[in-house]
Phi, psi and omega in degrees: 000156179196160179273159184208207187313132175096004185296330176296315179296317179299319180296330184280350181290336186221160184301140179279075186290340182293336188277071186238009184297139174233153180301145185255145181287152176302328179298313182298326183280324177298334180283356178250155181298145179287326181295129184297317180296315180293324178295321176295324179296316179295315180295322179296321177293319180296316177300321180295321182292317180297316182292326177299312179295324178292323179297320182290319184291324182296319172299318181293326176296315177299318182299317179298315182295317179287336173289325178288324183277314191237346187061220178278359185291322184223149174230067186299331180276355183050041182277156186280344184290144181299137176279129184238148181284102178235158174306125183219165186290329180297317179287322182296323183266025188301335182290345179280346179062221178302337181301334177303328179283350169270320188289313188293315174298330176292314179300313176304317178298320178296320179296317179299319179297319179292326176299313180300317183296321181281338185247268186202147175298346177302338185287328187281163178086193189259011164086308186301314176309319184294322177296313177303316180297322178294328177287313188283325187246329185246019180056031177083017179272127180228130176296122182302334179300336180305319182301321178290311181298319180294320179297311182299305185298311181293325174296321178293316186295316181283316184296332181272002175114357181301136184284074189222167179252166179270347188289319182299312174299317184289332171297317180291325182290314181293322179294324178298323177293320185291320177297320180298319180282350176294340180292346179267008175235165191250014176218142181299334177297320179293318180298319179299316180299314179295327174295316178294324175300318176296324176293317180299319179297322179296314177298314181301314182288330181281320188248009182056041193224073181296323180294317178293325178299316177297312183294322177303319180286326184280326187272322187259316187277313189258324183058035181205158188228044178292141188302315183296327175295315182300317183299315181290321181298315185296316181298321181293317181292321181295315182295316177297319176300317179296317183291317181294320175300327180286340187244341185243175183277059178251155175244162175293341180279156174298141178129147174237140192312314183302332187254358182274130184233150182276035178228134177254109183277150182200171175286124181273313178222089187308319184299321180279325194275323180307310179298331179291319175293326176298316175298321177300321180301320176295316181298312180294331177296312180299312182289322177299317175293326178293326179293319177301312181293321178301317185300311187280334170292318174300320174297323179288323176299312180295324175297330182279346178292134181274068182227162179294138183304327184290341184270344186293316175299331178294318179297316178299319177298319181294321183287329174298314177299322177300315179300323178296319180292318176301313180300317181296318178295317185297327181252010175061038176247172181291157178299328182292323178295317177299323177290320177302321179292326191244345183274153171067206185281335172076029182289329177298320182288326175297322180300312179301328180287317180299324177284346180081027183278344187256152176275169184300312185296311181302318179300317179297317181296316183293323176299321181286317182289331175292322176295321171293317182297312180289331171297320175298315186293305181289314186293333177281356178100015176285184188237116180169175189265174180245357184292304182300317176301323181293323174296321181296310182296320178297319179296315182293314180298311181298319181297319180296314178300318183293326179297319180292315183293318180296329175285326187264332185240104180296150175079028180242166180298159179288171179304330180303323184293321180285333175293319178295316178294320177298320179307303186295324182298317180293318175296317181300316185286327183279324181258356185051055178220073184295323182286319174301314179299319180295312181294323186282329175294319177295312186289328177287323187255338185071015185268077181288329188291349177256015189289329181293310172293333175294314175301316183298313180298313184295318185288312178300309179299319176302318183292321180292313179300324184298324179288320181294323186264359178060041175087356182273168174217174180297340178267330186255349179306314185297323178295318181296321177301331181265008173089012176265114182282132178242110185284154179294323180233146171285145174263091183061239176220046186296338182277000171275350177251157178239171180301323181294336183288331191240348189291156171272121188273335178270099189254127170278118179245165175238135182287146184296330181278358178295135178291151176302322182297317181287339183278335184301313176301317186292322179294320186290327186268355184268155174272000180274142175281347184194163182230138167293142176251133186240150177274188185295342179260007179080011177274153181295130175246341180165191177228136173247132184238171176302320182299324180296323188261357183304319180295338179271337186270331185294134176074010180289121177274154180298127177085354178287129181245330182278092184227152177304328185298345179288337185267349185247152179257166176298321178302332184285329187252347188285166177275120181266344178274087190255135170270130180232172172228163176262159179303329184268004182286131184292155191290333177291327177292324179294315177302319180302315183292317180301319183285318183297321184255002178055054178238149185259351184212144174229123176298145175256118197240132171224128180055037176083344183261155178274119179249002178174178176217139178243134179243171175298325179297319175304317182291316176302316180296319180296318181300313182298328182276355186297132179285160183291330179273126168227000000 
């Protein structure tokens, strides 16, 4: 993956919070090993400890918020801490009846909107695109204050009932820790690796899933598998898991309490079931792509509302509450039961689907309402992740599919098996991460015996959804909308270098007022194919190439002086619509511009003046000089 055209515009939409590096004292550097590899090991372990503690604290913060909002009546965050009867808004407002389930998510959304307004827009949304942007555009730099803001905002959003996941915030929190420790290394490649290590540690500590945490960072954030990256990421994930296991209700065995069921699912009749799982792969591809499109269309709708930004998450929360009430009425259950089904991360409802407790119609309706609910929560600008909602939608969809299969095809596994596979399938298709999806379902549920159909559905669904979404995912669509190109494959580690690292600083320029006649000898005797043209103040005015001067050069006789070119200047004939880059623009972005506009050279401009030029040869030379370690 890599950043590309438009990164400057994207960066200008929000504060450049990543630029927070400060000089380090010699004493702080002396306390770390001088050997770069050993230093990375020490920093990775430190990041893992901080991310593990952050995962525990984040859960605790969610527990505190939901106690204030709902007391023991609801557990939207699915936290392990015991729910205790304390004075809470839900009981205090009991006279309002079901209206409370409209009001409380709206209040939570309003508080989140105020936090975003008072801090930074980096806090809103599901977090992972922000981390990707920091890797692609800012060399991994993230303001450490983001971790504090994100913890507060996301815990309020989830604890008040927002249909959101925990993974996005903890990824951003862990990545901020990695970026902070990146100041102790001297290359942006190392910083980028530490950011990914923080993300892996966050996933591992939150879900008791070290393997999935490692694969998440390699498959989604870095899209590369260099050994040194793997070492740092693994160490952080292991340390975070160890910290979380010592403080939370985790076990050394695969599985998280909410997802463990007393049934071991497996293939009953492989010859019959494999074709059925292929069909499920097609189904999850269609639904996964639809979920991504629904999310971003909902976001665009909210962006078009002429409302104060702080009120939009409140509106999303109120509409989420309304969806829960509608669902409750439709199935004749209490409003609180409807809220239990649709508020928060929904792990308890997922468990019921895995156990096969729900009927076909309810499963389909819950899948639809969850897709709508989490689109409202995220699209309105609240703060939380999309991983848990995708698991939820997949479990309901897979369970419904399994109910039909089990009823129509004798000798097949129960609906719960298809619910498990559907969980991984929807995440794989929406995030384009089949290996991460496979590993995290195994680590969450401990169901290794279902791994073959899980792999089949995840990989097949991923390939189909990639075509439906034209290479986009739930994590990178936002970046594409902001003009940040995300390549399918990284080109080495070109984004670890900037234009200033490879540009030629001695630039031959031509003044705009120079006559074409006087410019022709310079062009003819030079090895350059073109020259930047500067005005009287030294600012870039355009580029003149051999093609621009060809009409004046053709047929010119030796010693002939009376020519039309004597009456025109370089400024008259040069190309003024010039594509440029800045000194800090990463090299993969430079390559993307060269390829997109079919140009062989790009002036490097700072404050209007030309400070260098980058050619295709400069890029190739930089690639050849790249060390094996990144």
